[in-house]
Residue, then its C-alpha position, 0 to 999 in steps of 0.5 A: m902666426l905660427s900655428k899656421i906654419f906648422k898646422t897640418n893633420s895626421d893623414i898619411v898621404p901628404a906624408l908619403i908625398r912630402l917624404v918622396v919629394g924631400v928625398l928626391f930634393f934632398y939627393h939633389g941639393a946634396q949633389k949640389m952643396l956637397g958634391w955627393w953623388g956625383g955632383p959638382g959640389f958647392s963652388n963649382m954649382m955656384h960658378g955654374f950658376e953664375s957663369q950663366g949670369i945668375p947673380a950669386p946671392l939668388a944661385f946661393l938660394a936655389i942650392a940652399a932650397e933643394f938642399f935644406g927644403g929636401i931635409g925640410l920635407i923629409l923631417g916635416f919641419l917647416s914643410r911649407i916653408a921648404a915647399f915654397g923654396i921648392t916652388a920658387n925654385m921650379i918657377v926658375a927652372i921653368l922660366a929660365v931654362h926649360m920653358q923654352n924646350g916645351l912641355s914634353m921632357n926629352w925620352s927619345g933624345q931628339q930635343k935639345g933639352e929638357g921640357f917642363e912637365y916634370h916641374l909642373l909635377v913638382l909645382a902641384i906636389t909643393i902647392s898641396i904641401m902648402l896648403v895641407g901641411a906636412g901630414a903624419y909623422s912629422v915635426d910640425g904635426m909634433i909643434y902643432k899639437g903641442e908636444v913640443y913648445r907648450q908647457p903643461r898647465p899646472q894642475t890646481i888643487h881645489 
């Protein structure tokens, strides 16, 4: 079971994709969790979610998925689980907020909110991470190859 979570290859392409998405989601997650980079911080974000009718446990999971999911993707640690959390976040964002605004982003400022095209791109990326794994330079890869948790076999002398 654990090998399915950590299994990956040493390809650079999934690593590059994972790192970019990880940095972006860490950035947004840190705004929500820590108030960094002009973000509201955890208490304000929780209050904002709850005022929109989102139950506190689900609001917490949304914040945690972005913050810890971003860290997980940057490190390539539990990448499939991190990608799943971000996937769930994007699906909820589409259904609860952005679907009503249509597909297109609000480039011209003429519509009332942002569409969901960005979220579809993130879904494509996170689903690919769930399918392929973290790629090169990942903790998952080190674990899968046995560099972290396998004990060396004792040598037998004949």
